[in-house]
Structures are given as C-alpha cells and as structure tokens.
Rosetta silent file (secondary structure, phi, psi, omega in degrees, C-alpha in Angstrom):
SEQUENCE: MQKYSLKNIEKISGGDHDFVLSIIETFKTTTPDYLNQISIGIEALNTNKIKHAAHQLKPAFDIFEMNVLSEKIRQIEMECEVKEPNMESIILNFKIVEKEIMEILPTL
SCORE:     score description
SCORE:     0.000 S_00000001
   1 L     0.000  129.330 -179.905   -5.667   -9.238   14.771 S_00000001
   2 L   -75.082  134.668 -176.153   -6.204   -5.598   13.895 S_00000001
   3 L   -84.223  -18.114  178.549   -5.381   -4.789   10.253 S_00000001
   4 L  -157.286  167.462  178.022   -4.483   -1.156   10.879 S_00000001
   5 L  -142.854  144.862  176.036   -4.049    1.421   13.614 S_00000001
   6 L   -97.439    3.369 -175.556   -4.586    5.164   13.808 S_00000001
   7 H   -54.756  -47.558 -179.047   -2.200    5.545   16.771 S_00000001
   8 H   -62.416  -43.688 -178.284    0.670    7.015   14.737 S_00000001
   9 H   -65.579  -43.724  178.717   -1.594    9.462   12.936 S_00000001
  10 H   -62.907  -37.459 -179.699   -3.274   10.533   16.174 S_00000001
  11 H   -64.986  -47.295 -178.223    0.134   10.989   17.788 S_00000001
  12 H   -75.705  -16.935 -179.086    1.508   13.248   15.053 S_00000001
  13 H   -74.518  -20.043 -177.774   -1.793   15.130   14.780 S_00000001
  14 L    62.538   30.314  178.791   -1.379   16.608   18.255 S_00000001
  15 L    88.424    4.090  179.779   -5.094   16.113   18.843 S_00000001
  16 L   -83.191   98.681 -176.895   -6.177   17.744   15.576 S_00000001
  17 H   -62.474  -35.188  178.586   -9.110   15.571   14.525 S_00000001
  18 H   -64.197  -35.534  176.986   -9.385   17.324   11.152 S_00000001
  19 H   -63.439  -45.514  178.899   -5.781   16.382   10.421 S_00000001
  20 H   -58.851  -47.041  179.380   -6.534   12.719   11.174 S_00000001
  21 H   -62.271  -36.703  178.759   -9.565   12.819    8.896 S_00000001
  22 H   -64.353  -43.213  178.377   -7.492   14.458    6.171 S_00000001
  23 H   -63.851  -43.852  178.919   -4.854   11.716    6.314 S_00000001
  24 H   -61.653  -46.073 -178.756   -7.542    9.028    6.197 S_00000001
  25 H   -63.553  -41.152  177.263   -9.271   10.687    3.250 S_00000001
  26 H   -61.211  -44.471  178.495   -6.000   11.058    1.364 S_00000001
  27 H   -60.260  -45.106 -177.372   -5.251    7.376    1.955 S_00000001
  28 H   -65.781  -29.198 -178.375   -8.716    6.361    0.770 S_00000001
  29 H   -91.013  -33.240 -176.927   -8.407    8.358   -2.442 S_00000001
  30 H   -87.468  -33.395 -175.788   -4.793    7.692   -3.408 S_00000001
  31 H   -59.084  -47.310  177.820   -4.387    4.037   -2.481 S_00000001
  32 H   -58.934  -34.132  177.810   -6.799    2.668   -5.115 S_00000001
  33 H   -64.616  -44.493  178.899   -4.944    4.714   -7.751 S_00000001
  34 H   -66.550  -38.279  176.372   -1.596    3.208   -6.762 S_00000001
  35 H   -62.776  -39.324  177.872   -3.096   -0.281   -6.704 S_00000001
  36 H   -64.069  -39.595  178.282   -4.442    0.348  -10.186 S_00000001
  37 H   -63.732  -38.702  176.326   -0.982    1.453  -11.329 S_00000001
  38 H   -64.364  -44.387  179.250    0.492   -1.795   -9.997 S_00000001
  39 H   -59.264  -45.179  177.944   -2.208   -3.770  -11.794 S_00000001
  40 H   -62.243  -42.465  177.787   -1.477   -1.946  -15.055 S_00000001
  41 H   -61.826  -39.181  177.969    2.238   -2.562  -14.535 S_00000001
  42 H   -64.489  -47.080 -179.938    1.625   -6.263  -13.986 S_00000001
  43 H   -59.354  -37.742 -177.843   -0.468   -6.521  -17.154 S_00000001
  44 H   -89.989   -0.925 -174.758    2.258   -4.725  -19.135 S_00000001
  45 L    54.637   39.319 -177.587    5.098   -6.590  -17.366 S_00000001
  46 L  -103.016   92.028 -175.459    6.448   -3.136  -16.517 S_00000001
  47 H   -68.475  -26.233  176.539    8.432   -3.597  -13.311 S_00000001
  48 H   -65.228  -42.147  178.213    9.408    0.089  -13.197 S_00000001
  49 H   -64.558  -43.985  178.827    5.724    1.081  -13.023 S_00000001
  50 H   -61.413  -48.522 -177.720    5.056   -1.585  -10.385 S_00000001
  51 H   -60.828  -44.277 -179.300    8.078   -0.542   -8.333 S_00000001
  52 H   -61.070  -47.851 -178.819    7.161    3.155   -8.441 S_00000001
  53 H   -66.500  -40.982  178.199    3.575    2.568   -7.287 S_00000001
  54 H   -61.215  -42.015  179.811    4.666    0.099   -4.596 S_00000001
  55 H   -61.111  -37.346 -179.746    7.211    2.621   -3.337 S_00000001
  56 H   -67.801  -27.706 -178.056    4.483    5.263   -3.029 S_00000001
  57 H   -81.222  -24.188 -174.548    2.357    2.961   -0.844 S_00000001
  58 H   -53.663  -51.109 -177.132    5.055    2.105    1.719 S_00000001
  59 H   -62.027  -37.655  179.827    4.811    5.249    3.886 S_00000001
  60 H   -66.569  -44.206  178.524    1.020    5.061    4.065 S_00000001
  61 H   -62.107  -37.415  179.524    1.061    1.393    5.042 S_00000001
  62 H   -67.121  -46.938 -175.879    3.687    2.206    7.675 S_00000001
  63 H   -66.443  -29.500  176.914    1.829    5.153    9.213 S_00000001
  64 L   -88.682    6.134  179.659   -1.362    3.064    9.449 S_00000001
  65 L    53.227   42.744  176.030    0.685    0.232   10.987 S_00000001
  66 L   -89.750   72.216 -168.530   -0.400   -2.186    8.257 S_00000001
  67 H   -60.666  -43.053  179.845    2.563   -4.391    9.041 S_00000001
  68 H   -64.912  -44.245 -179.385    1.647   -7.391    6.875 S_00000001
  69 H   -68.277  -35.853  176.429    0.841   -5.147    3.928 S_00000001
  70 H   -59.608  -43.943  179.322    4.036   -3.136    4.474 S_00000001
  71 H   -65.232  -44.163 -179.548    6.033   -6.338    4.213 S_00000001
  72 H   -63.473  -42.926 -177.725    4.165   -7.500    1.096 S_00000001
  73 H   -69.309  -32.975  175.278    4.561   -4.157   -0.686 S_00000001
  74 H   -68.047  -38.500  177.170    8.280   -4.136    0.152 S_00000001
  75 H   -62.388  -41.397  177.378    8.584   -7.651   -1.274 S_00000001
  76 H   -60.804  -48.972 -178.118    6.916   -6.440   -4.477 S_00000001
  77 H   -61.150  -45.700 -179.489    9.268   -3.473   -4.698 S_00000001
  78 H   -64.489  -38.412  179.547   12.375   -5.588   -4.032 S_00000001
  79 H   -63.394  -32.600  179.227   11.299   -8.200   -6.573 S_00000001
  80 H   -72.649  -13.862 -177.287   11.078   -5.464   -9.205 S_00000001
  81 H   -90.651  -13.166 -178.231   14.712   -4.531   -8.541 S_00000001
  82 L   -82.778  160.992 -175.720   16.250   -7.886   -9.465 S_00000001
  83 L   -60.351  -42.784  179.023   17.509   -8.689  -12.947 S_00000001
  84 L  -124.874   87.684 -176.932   14.827  -11.311  -13.600 S_00000001
  85 L   -62.895  144.667  176.504   11.798  -10.528  -11.425 S_00000001
  86 L   -88.336   96.755 -177.078    9.521  -13.349  -10.374 S_00000001
  87 H   -63.234  -30.554  177.866    6.200  -12.103  -11.724 S_00000001
  88 H   -62.089  -42.385  178.533    4.343  -14.937   -9.978 S_00000001
  89 H   -65.585  -43.060  178.417    5.615  -13.674   -6.634 S_00000001
  90 H   -60.588  -46.555 -178.818    4.720  -10.087   -7.520 S_00000001
  91 H   -63.928  -44.885 -179.789    1.208  -11.120   -8.583 S_00000001
  92 H   -60.308  -48.431  179.734    0.664  -13.270   -5.487 S_00000001
  93 H   -65.146  -38.887  178.843    1.764  -10.498   -3.117 S_00000001
  94 H   -62.865  -42.393  179.669   -0.245   -7.918   -5.043 S_00000001
  95 H   -61.415  -38.220  177.506   -3.421   -9.997   -4.794 S_00000001
  96 H   -64.534  -48.072 -179.717   -2.955  -10.235   -1.019 S_00000001
  97 H   -61.844  -48.973 -177.627   -2.398   -6.481   -0.709 S_00000001
  98 H   -60.056  -44.863  179.712   -5.300   -5.607   -2.987 S_00000001
  99 H   -61.400  -46.985 -179.191   -7.732   -7.925   -1.189 S_00000001
 100 H   -63.180  -44.978 -178.753   -6.774   -6.587    2.250 S_00000001
 101 H   -63.005  -41.197 -179.696   -6.968   -2.957    1.184 S_00000001
 102 H   -65.497  -25.866  174.873  -10.394   -3.439   -0.377 S_00000001
 103 H   -80.423  -34.336 -176.483  -11.559   -4.875    2.957 S_00000001
 104 H   -77.627  -44.348 -173.027   -9.917   -2.094    4.999 S_00000001
 105 H   -49.651  -46.027 -179.420  -10.953    0.994    3.003 S_00000001
 106 H   -66.723  -16.984 -177.483  -14.670    0.846    3.877 S_00000001
 107 H   -89.815  -10.054 -178.297  -13.799    0.560    7.587 S_00000001
 108 L   -79.096    0.000    0.000  -11.720    3.741    7.714 S_00000001
C-alpha cells in the first residue's frame, strides 16, 4: 500500500515541476515543526496547542493523499475538542503519525 501520492499536487501544478518540488519542500520543512508542537503540547497537556498543530497538518496530509494519517490527525484534533480529552488516545495516534511521517519524509 502506497503511503502517499503526488497525483493531487501534479494535477494542480499544471505540469509545473518547480511548483511540485516547492510543495514537497514546504511539507518536508513544516511537518516536523508541527509534529514537534504536538509533542510539546502532549508533554504540557495543552490540548489547544495539540489541536492547533494537528489542524495545520490536515491539508498537507490530504493533498498528499495520506489517508491513514489524515484520519489519525483528525482523531487527534477531535479528541482535543471534548471536555475531557483521552490523552492516551491522542498519544497513541500521535505516535502512529510521527512514525509514518519519519519514514515518509526521506522518500519525498
């Protein structure tokens, strides 16, 4: 099973290879920062910080067709919106997302 796809990016690029490379580079530089923000939020039990960073990752995961990761990041965001968030669930989903992203980034 493929973990990501460039089809959407290639489609919106209109054949502009530099645009595709720019999107990939932006993803590679910003995603680790957002993952770090989620990690910091988890350590501080700051669901607002976690939710904000998770929200920022959704469009990128969607455009790269990272469907499993899109679902996990949405679960994290939704869990942060409830009155008593399940931190175990947030941590479990975050570990899955973080592991997958760290495997994907070098392949982009």
